[in-house]
C-alpha positions as CSV (number, residue, x, y, z in Angstrom):
1,M,-110.0,132.6,-137.2
2,T,-111.6,131.8,-133.9
3,L,-111.6,134.6,-131.3
4,T,-110.3,133.7,-127.9
5,T,-112.3,134.7,-124.9
6,D,-109.9,137.5,-124.1
7,T,-110.0,138.8,-127.6
8,A,-113.8,138.7,-127.7
9,E,-114.1,140.6,-124.5
10,L,-111.9,143.3,-125.9
11,A,-113.9,143.7,-129.1
12,G,-115.9,147.0,-129.1
13,L,-118.2,148.8,-131.5
14,A,-115.3,150.0,-133.6
15,D,-114.5,146.4,-134.4
16,L,-118.0,145.4,-135.5
17,P,-119.8,145.9,-138.9
18,L,-122.2,148.5,-137.5
19,R,-124.6,150.3,-139.8
20,D,-123.1,153.5,-141.0
21,E,-125.7,155.7,-139.4
22,L,-125.1,154.1,-136.0
23,V,-121.4,154.8,-135.9
24,G,-120.6,157.2,-133.1
25,A,-124.2,157.0,-131.8
26,K,-124.8,156.9,-128.1
27,P,-127.7,155.0,-126.4
28,Y,-130.6,157.2,-125.6
29,G,-131.5,157.9,-122.0
30,A,-131.4,160.4,-119.2
31,P,-128.8,159.8,-116.5
32,Q,-129.9,157.3,-113.9
33,L,-128.0,158.4,-110.9
34,D,-128.3,157.7,-107.1
35,V,-129.3,161.2,-105.9
36,A,-131.4,162.6,-103.1
37,V,-133.9,164.2,-105.5
38,A,-134.4,163.0,-109.0
39,L,-136.5,165.4,-111.1
40,N,-135.2,164.6,-114.6
41,V,-137.5,162.1,-116.4
42,N,-141.1,163.4,-115.7
43,E,-142.2,160.4,-113.6
44,N,-145.1,160.6,-111.2
45,P,-143.2,160.7,-107.9
46,Y,-146.0,159.0,-106.0
47,A,-145.9,155.2,-105.6
48,P,-149.1,153.2,-106.2
49,P,-151.2,153.1,-103.0
50,S,-151.4,149.8,-101.1
51,K,-154.8,148.9,-102.5
52,V,-153.4,149.1,-106.0
53,R,-150.3,147.2,-105.1
54,S,-152.5,144.4,-103.7
55,S,-154.3,144.2,-107.1
56,F,-150.9,144.1,-108.8
57,E,-149.8,141.2,-106.6
58,A,-153.0,139.3,-107.3
59,A,-152.8,139.8,-111.0
60,I,-149.2,138.6,-111.1
61,A,-150.1,135.6,-109.0
62,D,-152.8,134.6,-111.4
63,V,-150.6,135.1,-114.5
64,A,-147.8,133.0,-112.9
65,K,-150.1,129.9,-113.2
66,H,-149.8,129.9,-117.0
67,L,-146.5,131.6,-117.9
68,N,-145.7,128.4,-119.8
69,R,-148.2,129.7,-122.4
70,Y,-147.8,132.7,-124.8
71,P,-149.9,135.8,-124.0
72,D,-152.7,137.1,-126.1
73,R,-150.7,138.4,-129.0
74,D,-153.3,141.2,-129.8
75,A,-153.9,142.2,-126.2
76,V,-157.6,142.5,-126.9
77,A,-158.7,142.8,-123.2
78,L,-156.2,145.5,-122.5
79,R,-157.0,147.4,-125.7
80,G,-160.7,147.3,-124.7
81,A,-159.9,148.6,-121.2
82,L,-157.8,151.4,-122.7
83,A,-160.7,152.3,-125.1
84,D,-163.0,152.5,-122.1
85,Y,-160.6,154.8,-120.3
86,L,-160.2,157.2,-123.2
87,G,-163.9,157.4,-124.1
88,F,-164.8,159.3,-127.3
89,G,-166.7,156.3,-128.6
90,L,-163.6,154.2,-129.1
91,D,-163.4,150.4,-129.1
92,Y,-160.6,147.9,-129.0
93,E,-160.3,147.8,-132.7
94,R,-159.1,151.4,-132.8
95,I,-156.6,151.0,-130.0
96,W,-153.1,149.6,-130.2
97,A,-150.9,148.9,-127.1
98,A,-147.2,148.3,-126.9
99,N,-144.2,148.5,-124.5
100,G,-144.3,152.2,-124.0
101,S,-145.5,154.8,-126.5
102,N,-142.0,154.6,-127.9
103,E,-142.7,151.2,-129.3
104,A,-146.2,152.2,-130.5
105,M,-144.8,155.1,-132.5
106,T,-142.0,153.0,-133.8
107,H,-144.7,150.7,-135.2
108,I,-146.2,153.7,-137.0
109,L,-142.8,154.3,-138.7
110,Q,-142.3,150.6,-139.4
111,A,-145.7,150.7,-141.2
112,F,-145.7,154.1,-142.9
113,G,-142.1,155.2,-142.9
114,G,-139.0,153.4,-144.1
115,P,-136.5,153.9,-147.0
116,G,-137.5,156.6,-149.3
117,R,-140.0,158.1,-146.9
118,T,-139.8,161.1,-144.5
119,A,-140.9,161.7,-141.0
120,L,-141.3,165.4,-140.0
121,T,-141.7,167.2,-136.7
122,F,-141.4,170.7,-135.2
123,G,-138.5,171.5,-132.9
124,P,-137.4,171.8,-130.3
125,T,-139.3,168.7,-129.4
126,Y,-139.0,165.1,-128.1
127,S,-135.5,163.8,-128.7
128,M,-136.6,160.3,-129.5
129,Y,-138.4,161.1,-132.8
130,P,-135.2,161.2,-134.8
131,E,-134.2,157.9,-133.3
132,Y,-137.5,156.3,-134.3
133,A,-136.7,157.5,-137.8
134,R,-133.1,156.3,-137.8
135,N,-134.0,152.9,-136.5
136,T,-136.7,152.4,-139.3
137,H,-134.5,153.8,-142.1
138,T,-136.8,156.8,-142.4
139,N,-135.6,160.2,-143.5
140,F,-136.0,162.8,-140.7
141,V,-136.8,166.5,-141.0
142,E,-137.2,168.9,-138.1
143,V,-138.9,172.2,-138.9
144,P,-138.4,175.1,-136.4
145,R,-141.2,176.2,-134.2
146,T,-141.9,179.9,-133.7
147,A,-140.1,182.0,-131.1
148,T,-142.9,181.1,-128.6
149,F,-142.7,177.4,-129.5
150,D,-145.9,177.4,-131.4
151,I,-146.5,175.8,-134.8
152,D,-147.3,178.1,-137.7
153,V,-150.0,176.4,-139.8
154,E,-148.9,177.8,-143.2
155,A,-145.3,177.0,-142.6
156,A,-146.1,173.5,-141.3
157,V,-148.3,172.7,-144.3
158,A,-145.7,174.0,-146.7
159,A,-142.9,172.0,-145.1
160,I,-145.0,168.8,-145.2
161,A,-145.6,169.3,-148.9
162,E,-142.0,170.3,-149.6
163,H,-140.5,167.3,-148.0
164,K,-143.4,164.9,-149.0
165,A,-143.7,163.8,-145.4
166,S,-145.3,160.4,-144.9
167,V,-145.5,160.8,-141.1
168,V,-145.8,164.0,-139.0
169,F,-145.1,164.0,-135.2
170,I,-146.6,166.7,-133.0
171,A,-145.9,166.5,-129.3
172,N,-148.8,168.1,-127.4
173,P,-148.0,169.3,-124.8
174,N,-144.6,169.6,-126.3
175,N,-141.6,168.1,-124.7
176,P,-139.4,169.8,-123.4
177,T,-141.3,173.1,-123.5
178,G,-144.6,171.9,-122.1
179,T,-146.4,174.3,-124.5
180,R,-149.7,173.2,-126.1
181,V,-150.7,173.3,-129.8
182,P,-154.3,174.4,-130.4
183,L,-156.6,171.7,-131.8
184,S,-157.4,174.1,-134.6
185,T,-153.7,173.8,-135.7
186,I,-153.8,170.0,-135.6
187,E,-157.1,169.9,-137.5
188,A,-155.7,172.3,-140.2
189,I,-152.6,170.1,-140.7
190,C,-154.8,166.9,-140.9
191,A,-157.1,168.6,-143.4
192,R,-154.4,170.0,-145.6
193,S,-152.0,167.0,-145.9
194,E,-152.1,163.3,-146.8
195,A,-149.6,162.4,-144.1
196,I,-150.2,160.1,-141.1
197,V,-150.3,162.8,-138.3
198,V,-149.2,161.5,-134.9
199,V,-150.2,163.7,-132.0
200,D,-148.2,162.6,-129.0
201,E,-150.3,163.3,-125.9
202,A,-148.0,161.7,-123.3
203,Y,-148.8,164.5,-120.8
204,Q,-152.4,165.2,-121.7
205,E,-153.8,164.3,-118.3
206,F,-151.8,167.2,-116.7
207,T,-153.2,169.9,-119.0
208,H,-155.7,172.5,-117.9
209,Y,-158.4,170.8,-119.9
210,P,-157.6,167.1,-120.3
211,D,-160.7,166.4,-122.5
212,D,-159.5,169.0,-125.0
213,S,-157.7,166.3,-126.9
214,A,-157.0,165.4,-130.5
215,L,-159.1,162.2,-129.7
216,S,-162.1,164.4,-130.6
217,L,-160.8,164.6,-134.2
218,L,-160.4,160.9,-134.8
219,G,-163.8,160.4,-136.3
220,E,-163.1,162.9,-139.1
221,Y,-159.5,162.1,-139.9
222,P,-158.7,158.4,-140.4
223,R,-154.9,159.2,-140.8
224,L,-154.8,160.9,-137.4
225,V,-153.0,159.0,-134.6
226,V,-153.2,160.0,-130.9
227,A,-150.4,158.4,-128.8
228,R,-150.7,158.1,-125.0
229,T,-148.7,156.5,-122.2
230,M,-149.3,155.1,-118.8
231,S,-145.8,156.1,-117.7
232,K,-146.5,159.6,-116.6
233,A,-149.9,160.4,-115.0
234,F,-150.6,156.8,-114.2
235,A,-147.5,156.4,-112.1
236,F,-146.8,153.3,-114.1
237,A,-143.4,154.0,-115.7
238,G,-141.8,150.8,-114.5
239,A,-144.4,148.6,-116.3
240,R,-143.7,150.2,-119.8
241,V,-147.2,150.5,-121.3
242,G,-148.0,152.9,-124.1
243,Y,-150.8,153.0,-126.6
244,L,-152.3,154.8,-129.5
245,A,-155.8,155.5,-130.8
246,S,-156.6,155.8,-134.5
247,S,-158.7,154.3,-137.3
248,K,-159.0,150.5,-137.5
249,G,-156.8,150.6,-140.6
250,V,-153.9,152.2,-138.8
251,V,-154.2,149.7,-136.0
252,D,-154.2,146.8,-138.4
253,A,-151.0,148.2,-139.9
254,C,-149.4,148.1,-136.5
255,R,-150.5,144.5,-136.1
256,V,-148.7,143.6,-139.3
257,V,-145.3,145.0,-138.2
258,R,-145.3,144.2,-134.5
259,L,-143.2,141.3,-133.2
260,P,-145.1,138.2,-132.1
261,Y,-146.4,138.3,-128.5
262,H,-144.8,141.7,-128.0
263,L,-146.7,142.4,-124.8
264,S,-146.0,139.9,-122.0
265,D,-148.8,138.4,-119.9
266,P,-147.5,140.2,-116.7
267,T,-147.5,143.5,-118.6
268,Q,-151.0,143.1,-119.8
269,A,-152.3,141.9,-116.4
270,L,-150.6,144.8,-114.5
271,A,-152.0,147.3,-117.0
272,L,-155.5,145.9,-116.6
273,A,-155.2,146.1,-112.9
274,A,-154.0,149.7,-113.1
275,L,-156.9,150.7,-115.3
276,K,-159.4,149.3,-112.8
277,H,-157.9,151.7,-110.2
278,A,-157.4,154.7,-112.5
279,D,-159.0,157.0,-110.0
280,L,-156.4,156.1,-107.3
281,L,-153.4,156.2,-109.7
282,L,-154.5,159.5,-111.2
283,A,-155.3,161.1,-107.8
284,Q,-152.1,163.1,-107.6
285,V,-152.3,164.5,-111.2
286,S,-154.0,167.7,-110.2
287,Q,-151.5,168.3,-107.4
288,L,-148.6,167.7,-109.8
289,A,-150.1,170.1,-112.4
290,A,-150.5,172.7,-109.7
291,T,-146.9,172.1,-108.5
292,C,-145.8,172.7,-112.1
293,Q,-147.6,176.0,-112.3
294,S,-146.3,177.2,-108.9
295,T,-142.7,176.2,-109.9
296,Q,-143.0,178.1,-113.1
297,R,-144.1,181.3,-111.2
298,W,-141.2,180.8,-108.8
299,L,-138.7,180.4,-111.6
300,R,-140.0,183.5,-113.3
301,D,-139.6,185.4,-110.1
302,L,-135.9,184.5,-110.2
303,G,-135.7,186.3,-113.5
304,L,-135.6,183.2,-115.6
305,D,-137.4,182.6,-118.9
306,V,-140.0,179.8,-118.5
307,P,-142.3,178.8,-121.4
308,P,-145.9,178.3,-120.2
309,S,-146.0,174.6,-119.6
310,Q,-149.2,172.5,-119.3
311,A,-147.3,169.3,-118.4
312,N,-145.6,168.0,-115.3
313,F,-142.3,169.7,-116.0
314,A,-141.0,173.2,-116.7
315,L,-138.2,174.4,-119.0
316,F,-136.1,177.2,-117.5
317,G,-133.1,179.3,-118.5
318,P,-131.3,180.6,-120.4
319,F,-127.9,180.2,-118.7
320,D,-124.5,181.1,-120.1
321,D,-123.4,177.6,-119.1
322,A,-126.4,175.3,-118.5
323,H,-124.2,172.3,-118.0
324,A,-122.4,174.1,-115.2
325,V,-125.7,174.8,-113.5
326,W,-126.8,171.2,-114.0
327,E,-123.6,170.0,-112.4
328,A,-123.9,172.4,-109.5
329,L,-127.5,171.2,-108.8
330,L,-126.2,167.6,-109.0
331,E,-123.5,168.4,-106.4
332,R,-126.4,169.6,-104.2
333,G,-128.2,166.3,-104.6
334,V,-130.8,167.4,-107.3
335,L,-130.9,165.8,-110.7
336,V,-132.6,167.8,-113.5
337,R,-132.4,167.3,-117.3
338,E,-130.2,168.9,-119.8
339,V,-132.5,169.0,-122.8
340,G,-134.1,171.5,-125.2
341,P,-132.9,174.8,-126.5
342,L,-129.3,175.8,-125.9
343,G,-128.8,177.2,-122.4
344,Y,-132.0,175.7,-120.8
345,L,-132.7,173.0,-118.3
346,R,-135.9,171.1,-117.5
347,V,-137.3,170.1,-114.1
348,S,-140.0,167.6,-113.3
349,A,-142.8,168.3,-110.8
350,G,-142.0,166.3,-107.7
351,T,-143.5,166.0,-104.2
352,P,-143.7,169.2,-102.2
353,D,-140.5,168.2,-100.3
354,E,-138.6,167.4,-103.4
355,M,-139.6,170.8,-104.9
356,A,-138.5,172.5,-101.7
357,V,-135.1,170.9,-102.0
358,F,-134.9,171.9,-105.7
359,R,-135.7,175.5,-104.7
360,F,-133.1,175.6,-102.0
361,A,-130.5,174.1,-104.4
362,L,-131.2,176.4,-107.3
363,Q,-131.3,179.4,-105.1
364,D,-128.0,178.3,-103.6
365,V,-126.5,178.0,-107.1
366,L,-127.8,181.3,-108.6
367,H,-127.9,183.5,-105.5
368,P,-125.9,181.8,-102.7
369,E,-126.0,185.0,-100.6
370,S,-129.7,184.8,-100.2
371,T,-130.2,181.0,-99.9
372,P,-132.5,180.0,-97.0
373,T,-130.7,178.3,-94.1
374,P,-133.0,175.6,-92.8
375,L,-132.5,173.5,-89.7
376,A,-129.0,173.3,-88.2
377,E,-127.8,176.3,-90.3
378,S,-130.8,178.4,-89.3
379,T,-131.2,180.5,-86.2
380,S,-134.2,178.3,-85.5
381,T,-133.7,175.0,-83.7
382,S,-137.2,173.6,-84.3
383,G,-136.3,171.7,-87.4
384,E,-138.8,173.5,-89.5
385,I,-138.2,175.5,-92.7
386,P,-138.4,179.2,-91.6
387,A,-141.8,180.5,-92.5
388,D,-140.6,183.4,-94.6
389,D,-138.6,181.0,-96.8
390,A,-141.0,178.2,-97.0
391,P,-142.2,177.2,-100.5
392,S,-145.9,177.7,-101.4
393,D,-146.5,173.9,-101.5
394,T,-146.9,172.2,-98.1
395,V,-143.9,170.2,-97.0
396,V,-144.2,166.8,-95.3
397,E,-143.2,166.8,-91.6
398,D,-142.1,163.8,-89.6
399,E,-143.4,163.0,-86.1
400,S,-140.9,165.5,-84.5
401,G,-142.2,168.3,-86.6
402,A,-139.0,168.6,-88.7
403,S,-139.5,168.9,-92.4
404,W,-138.0,166.2,-94.6
405,A,-136.9,168.8,-97.1
406,G,-135.2,170.9,-94.5
407,A,-133.4,167.9,-93.0
408,L,-132.3,166.7,-96.4
409,W,-131.1,170.1,-97.4
410,T,-129.0,170.3,-94.3
411,K,-127.5,166.9,-95.2
412,I,-126.9,168.0,-98.8
413,K,-125.1,171.2,-97.7
414,R,-122.8,168.9,-95.6
415,R,-122.5,166.6,-98.7
416,D,-123.9,163.9,-96.4
417,W,-126.5,162.2,-98.7
């Protein structure tokens, strides 16, 4: 039977021979909504400076001359530049690059997971790990962390042995809690198991000591993999570049399973240009880390539980109805993330103005009687946030002296954004 156009348009997932494990599954992804302040996906909120944008434009103009040809399928130049950025004596043969660290870690499971094999992690943690496993037909096991979101070495080693895990994922700092796992724990797990151990350091640049990395263990443990991304600290999320460092053997395994020409020429060219300006793109990292720390202190002052985060986000709660709080913040123009332990929300570090609006909004949700009243709703007519209510971070003011955060909050209160 030939489907008519109308019938074909009406056909949905329920009418298709979908794999059993995909029935009822929803596409992964945080809401992408048009809001005044988006603080839900841990992006770097600062756009690349003009000098970097000029380099991007030149790189794309050069690549455009030969887009009729396939790109370097092994991305050797990019892998070499990433090795130089990481240091630790690495070279391109020990680096693998892909379309985001999601793809790089999927390559790991394509090579070392699969039917009859198990991937194991420690939860609560990054919600994509089970999807990597599902998509590669790998069994998935999540072992609980401690009450403080740490990993107990003895329990971890026992679980890896019990489940005969082929691949172990450790997010460090952990997402969504932001807590760090000591290198001694990672080393003990590597030393006491035969698994491929993937340490996901997507937020490493934001930590108190960025050089205190599992990269330092690579020389001793050939089955250790350290995953990184350019999406967070590098302010490069739109380009989708992630990478991993490991032994040459692990990288060669990724080369076996990757699709041909998986990294486009424009992607490689933009990433190379970004790495040449790493100092400019990373210039706001220390400020964002400090913003994260001050936000945690402020949230604790509200009486909320906040795990000690060393990333560019903070988990906060618990709420009797976290979704209701999420919706109330959204009504006030602020988008945070519903993720992690039951009753908790996560907020990303934004610009000082964005964080000021977040504070106004959350205060208005939790304690409306004491919410600051900036601008038109304040007794002051200067357009500035009242000094006693101003957040610790400096807010940006326009030429008239009015704060962007205060002006936006007034619009939000009027539902005019």
